[in-house]
C-alpha positions in Angstrom: 19.2 -7.0 -1.5 15.6 -8.3 -1.1 14.5 -5.4 -3.2 16.9 -6.3 -6.1 15.8 -10.0 -5.9 12.2 -9.0 -6.1 12.8 -7.0 -9.3 13.5 -10.3 -11.1 11.3 -12.8 -9.3 8.0 -13.0 -7.5 7.5 -13.0 -3.8 6.3 -16.6 -4.1 9.6 -17.7 -5.8 11.8 -15.7 -3.4 13.5 -18.1 -0.9 15.2 -17.6 2.3 18.1 -19.8 1.0 18.5 -17.4 -1.9 18.6 -14.4 0.4 21.2 -16.2 2.6 23.4 -17.0 -0.4 23.2 -13.5 -1.7 23.8 -11.9 1.7 26.5 -14.4 2.7 24.7 -15.2 6.0 23.2 -18.3 7.6 19.5 -19.1 7.9 19.5 -18.5 11.7 20.9 -15.0 11.1 18.0 -14.2 8.7 15.4 -15.8 11.1 16.9 -13.8 14.0 15.8 -10.6 12.3 12.7 -11.8 10.4 10.5 -14.7 11.6 9.1 -15.3 8.1 9.7 -14.5 4.5 6.7 -12.2 4.5 8.1 -10.2 7.5 11.4 -9.8 5.6 9.6 -8.6 2.4 7.4 -6.2 4.4 10.5 -4.8 6.1 11.9 -4.0 2.7 8.5 -2.7 1.6 8.3 -0.4 4.6 11.9 0.9 4.2 11.7 1.5 0.5 8.0 2.5 0.0 6.6 3.9 3.1 9.6 6.1 3.6 8.7 7.8 0.3 5.2 8.7 1.5 5.0 12.3 2.7 3.9 13.1 6.2 0.2 13.4 5.5 -1.0 14.2 9.1 -0.5 17.9 8.4 -2.8 17.9 5.3 -6.5 18.7 5.1 -8.6 15.7 4.0 -8.9 17.1 0.5 -5.1 17.7 0.3 -4.6 14.1 1.5 -6.9 12.8 -1.3 -5.3 14.9 -3.9 -1.8 13.9 -2.9 -2.3 10.3 -1.9 -4.1 9.1 -5.0 -1.4 10.1 -7.6 1.4 9.2 -5.3 0.0 5.6 -4.7 -0.6 5.2 -8.5 3.0 6.3 -9.2 4.3 3.8 -6.6 2.1 1.0 -7.8 3.5 1.5 -11.3 6.9 0.7 -10.0 8.3 -2.4 -8.3 6.2 -1.7 -5.3 3.0 -2.4 -7.2 4.4 -5.7 -8.2 5.3 -6.6 -4.6 2.0 -5.3 -3.2 0.0 -7.4 -5.8 2.2 -10.4 -5.1 1.8 -10.1 -1.3 -2.0 -9.8 -1.7 -2.0 -12.8 -4.1 0.2 -14.9 -1.9 -2.0 -13.9 1.1 -5.0 -15.6 -0.5 -3.4 -19.0 0.3 -1.2 -18.0 3.2 -3.0 -16.0 5.9 0.2 -15.0 7.6 1.4 -13.2 4.4 -1.8 -11.2 4.1 -1.7 -10.4 7.8 1.8 -9.0 7.5 0.8 -6.8 4.5 -2.4 -5.7 6.2 -1.0 -4.9 9.6 2.4 -3.5 8.6 1.2 -1.4 5.7 -2.5 -1.1 5.0 -4.0 -0.6 8.5 -1.4 2.0 9.4 -2.1 4.2 6.4 -5.8 3.6 6.6 -6.0 4.7 10.2 -4.5 8.1 9.3 -6.9 8.7 6.4 -9.9 7.5 8.3 -9.0 9.8 11.2 -8.7 12.8 8.8 -12.0 11.9 7.1 -13.7 11.9 10.5 -12.3 15.3 11.3 -13.3 16.6 7.9 -16.9 15.5 8.4 -17.0 17.1 11.9 -15.3 20.4 10.8 -17.5 20.9 7.7 -14.7 20.4 5.2 -17.1 17.8 3.6 -20.6 19.1 2.9 -22.2 15.9 4.1 -21.7 13.3 6.8 -19.4 10.7 5.3 -18.6 7.2 6.7 -14.8 7.5 6.9 -14.2 3.8 6.4 -16.4 3.7 3.3 -14.8 6.8 1.9 -11.4 5.2 2.3 -12.7 2.2 0.4 -14.2 4.4 -2.3 -10.9 6.2 -2.8 -8.3 3.5 -2.5 -10.3 0.4 -3.5 -10.5 1.2 -7.2 -6.7 1.7 -7.2 -6.1 -1.7 -5.7 -8.7 -3.2 -8.0 -6.9 -1.9 -11.1 -3.6 -3.0 -9.7 -4.8 -6.6 -9.2 -7.3 -7.2 -12.0 -5.6 -5.1 -14.7 -8.8 -4.6 -16.6 -8.0 -0.9 -17.2 -4.8 1.1 -16.9 -3.7 2.3 -13.5 -2.5 5.7 -14.6 -2.7 9.4 -13.5 -5.6 10.1 -15.8 -7.6 7.5 -13.9 -6.4 9.0 -10.6 -7.5 12.5 -11.5 -10.9 11.3 -12.6 -11.3 9.3 -9.4 -10.3 12.2 -7.2 -12.6 14.7 -9.0 -15.5 12.3 -8.8 -15.1 11.5 -5.1 -14.5 15.1 -4.1 -17.5 16.2 -6.3 -19.7 13.9 -4.2 -18.5 14.9 -0.8 -17.5 18.6 -1.0 
């Protein structure tokens, strides 16, 4: 239900009252499960988006990069991109919203990629020693930048060029 509401309105305009009316439940029922609107939205985000992300822990670092970039771009061109951008925007004036997004989504995914990048540096998969945190920023930062700033299209052509450039520097 939160997913369908967010298709037609922003995270900022979504209200607990509206969710209660649509679900036919009281506010205490909603707050029993989710302490904040941000927690409720992130629950939907996790259930609908994160579930669609393949198990990347079995990939090499290069496979991770080649899979994750186009997959994230695809998701960000759907309702999930809208919700992610709105959560980040809302988080600029409400630290709790940004914390929910960061802790429940970003940091979990980032920890996996950073771990893989560390292992790739140690194993020789990457030709040079690469700061795994910086590499994660170099790969995923431009995707979020295009999502938020919209100065250029966030499309698969961009993703392919990004992947090839990054891999060309580290392999």
